[in-house]
N, C-alpha and C positions, 0 to 999 in steps of 0.2 A: 450612475456614477460618472463623473466628469473624467475625460481622458486628456485634459489639458496638460498634465504633468509629463506625458509621454505620448509618443505616436503609437505605442503598443499598449494592449490591454494589460491591466495589472495582474499580479499574482496575489491571491487572497490567502491569508493565514488565519485559520480559526483558533479560538482560544483554548479548545480542549477542556480538560478537567481543571476548574479554577484553582483547586488546591494542590495540583501537581506541578511538574516542572515545565509544562507546555508554554504558558505565557512567558516564563523566564527565558527559555531557550529561543522562543520566537523573537523576543526583544533583543537578545544577544545576536542572533543571526541578522536581524535588521541592522544592528550597529556595525557588524563586521562587513556586511555587503553594502553599506552606505545607503540603505533605503531603496535599492533597486537592483535588478539583475537583468543583464542583457537588454537594457533599455525599457524594462518593465518595472514600474513602481511596485513596491511591496506594501500591502495594506492589511491591517489586522481586522478581524471580524469577531465581535463579542462585546462583553461588558467593558466599556472604556476604562473603568476603574482598575482593570487588570493590566493596563498598558500605560503606566505612569510615565510621563515625559515623552510620549510618542508625539511626533511632529503633527502640526495642524493638518487635518485631512488624511492622516495615516490610519485612522480607525473608522470602520463602519460599525455604528452602534446597533447591536441586536438586544435581545431581552437581557435585562440586568439580573445579576445573581440575587436569589431570594435570601439566601443565608450568607453570612460573612465567609469569604474564602480564606480559611485558616490553612496555611501551608501544612501539608501532611495529613489533613483530615477531610477526606472527601465527604460531602454532604448530599444525600439523595434529593434534598429540597432544591438543589441547583440543576437537577436534570432538565427542566424546561429551558433554562438558559443555555446549557451545553448544546442541546438539540437545536435550539433556535439559531445558534451561531452557524451550525452546519447547514441548516435550511437556507439561511440568508446567503451564505457564500455560494451554495449550489444554484440558487435562483439567479444570482449575478452571472455565474458561468453559463448557465443554460440560456440566458438571454443574450449572450455574446458580450456582456459588459466586463467580463473578466476572462483572462486567458487560462487560468488554472486555479485549483484549490489545493492548498497544502493544509492538512489537518493535524493539529497538535493532538497528542494522545488523550484518549478518554478513559475513564475508570469504569470498566464494564460492570463490576459488581454494584457500584453506587448507582449507575444508571438503571440497572435492572430493578433495584430496590425502589427507584423513583418512577417506575412504570414503563421504562423503555423496553420494547419487545423484540429487540434484535440482538444477535450474538456479537455484533461489532460494526465498525464503520462500513466494511465491505458490503455486508448484507443490507444495511440501511441505505447506502448510496444507490445500490441497485434498485431498491424500491422507489425512492423519490425521484430518480432520473428516468424510470421506466425501462431500464435495461433488462433484457431477457435473461442475461447471465453475467454476473460480475466475477472476475477472476483476480485473485491476489498474486502479484509477483513481488518478490524481494530481489532487489538489484544492488550490486556493489561492484567495485573494481574486480574484473575477472570472472564474475559469476552472476547469473540470473537464475532464480529458482521459482517454481510455481507449485504449491501444494494442491493436489486434486481435492482433498478434503481439508477443512480448516479447523473450526472450533467444535469438534466432536470428540467423544471418548474414543480411545484407540480400539476398544472392542467393537465399535460401530463401523470402523473403516472398511473391512472387507465387503460388507453389504453395499457400500456406496461406490465401489469400484465396478462400474458398468461400462460397456462399450459406448453407449451414447454419451455418457459423461466424459469419458476419455477423449473421444473423437471431437466432441464439441469444444472441450477445453483446449485440446491441441490446436484446433483451427483458430481459436481466439488468440492464443499465444503467438502462433506463426504470423497471423495478420498484424498483430501489434508490433512484432519485431520488424516487419516491413514498414508500417506506417509511422510508428513512434520512435524507432531506433535506427531507421534508415539502413536496414540490412536487406539487400536486394534478394538474396537467396538464403533465407534463414535455415538453420539446422537445429532440430529439436531432439534432445535425448529424453527417453522415458524410462524411469526406474521400474524395477520389480517391487513387489511387496515383501516377499519372503527372502530369507537368506539365500545367497547365490542365485537370485532370480528364480527360485522354485525348484532348481535341479530337475527340469523336465517333468514337473509334477510330483516329484518325490517329497518335496518340502512344502507343498501347497499347490492348489490348482489354479490360483488366480492368474499367474503368468501365462500358463498354457491355454486356459479357457477364455480369458478376457483381455489381458494386457497385450499379448502378442497379436491376436487378431485385430485389436485396435491400432497397433502400430502398422500392421499390414494395410488396414483401411486408409490410414493417413498417407502411407506411401503410394497407395493406389490413386490418391487425389493429386499426386505429383509432388508431394512434400518430401524433404530430406529428414528422415526420422531414424534415430538409433534406438534399439531396445527391443524387449525389456532388458535393462542392464542391472547387474548387481549393484545395489546402492553403496556397498562398502568400497567399491573400486572406481566409482565414476566421478569423484571430486578431486582427485590429485591433478597436478598441473597438466600432465600430458593428456589425460582424459578430457579435461575441461577445454583443451584446445580444439577438440573435435566437434564442439557444439556451441550454440549461441544462447540456449536456455535449456534448463532441465525441468521436466514435469515429474514431480514426485507424488507418491501415493498418500502421504499424510503430513501434517503440520511439522513435526520435529524432524522428519526425514529430509525436509527441504530447508528448514531454518537453522538447524545445527551447523551444517557446513557453511552457510552464508554468514552466520554470526561469528563463526570461528575465523573465517577469512577476512571479514570486513565489518566488524561489529560497529565501529564508529562511522563508517561510510555507507552503511546499508540503508536502502530506501524502499519503502512500501509503495508500490504502484498498482492502482486498480485498473485492470484491463477490461475492455468490453463496455465501458461507459461512454455516453455521448460527450462527456467533459473530461478534462485532464485532472486527475487527482493523485497526489503523492502524500507521503507521510514519513516522518522519521521512524526508523525501525527500532523503537524502544517504547516502553510504557510510561506511566505517569510518575514513576519513581517517587512515591510519596515519602519514602524514608529520607530523601535528601532535599525535598522541596523547601525552598526558602533559605537554604544554607549557603547558596552561592557555589555549590560543588557541581551543578549540572553541566554536562558537556553539550555544546550546541552543534557539534560537527555533523551529526546525523540530520538535524534540522536544516543546516546549511546545504548539505547534499541533497535533501528533498526539495528545497527551493530551486537549486540549480537544475535538477532533473526536470522539475515541473516546467521551468522556463524553456529547456531544450525541447521537451515534447510539445509544448504550446507553439514553439517556433516551427517544429516539424509539421504540425497540423495547421499552421497559419491561423491560429485563433487568439 
């Protein structure tokens, strides 16, 4: 890719699900931001037909959609096109030709029907970038949260709460707070799993046997770590002032407070990758695709955060 439009590498925006709101909010964000952010040009990656009216040179063409992209009707036949857009953007970022990748939402059920073998973007990005472990952070004004477990049934969560997983995830989050968010001495809060953080084992053994020892291990490495904390009291304003990110035990425990506090400004950030990747914190919204009702604020926030992290990493 040519860098003649800017002295900085571009931010790439993948097309996501062709029949969802991804291309629509991407185009809207491009328009609002004037085609650039912080001196970095914005460039779409995907089937050019999904970005009508885009400026010359503002689209990197990847595999075209096999089936017509009908708003609201995801077609598994377009799985290769969706995946190829991600692959193309990641290859640019891995080569140093792009500063960050912002992924528009994908439709997981459609992709699985089309042969995609990953639970979502996070797992796939870890695979194709060679990352040992990718961690999903959701960030918004006043709160950053990380779910230890992501796309699994709630019944499977306790077995996934292990000391190695907690310590490794905690270290990845703390390192990212320093590198990507310029927090010199980051503070991490770790939730419990059970009501009242287990009540000393009376309401469950996970806090006593696994989570508390993991917190102690992280503190032993010199980190500032709070927990395990009762999840029902750790997200009010006074509590949030005590930490820079919260590590929670499962998907909804982390995402409910974030989406309650910052639904339209929430950003999905993948930590632990060799590239910068963000995404809006919403899905494909097939029910409103093509109606003009989609809100681009989360996409705009994702683009802004991608640029900020790319600047922090000097990439």
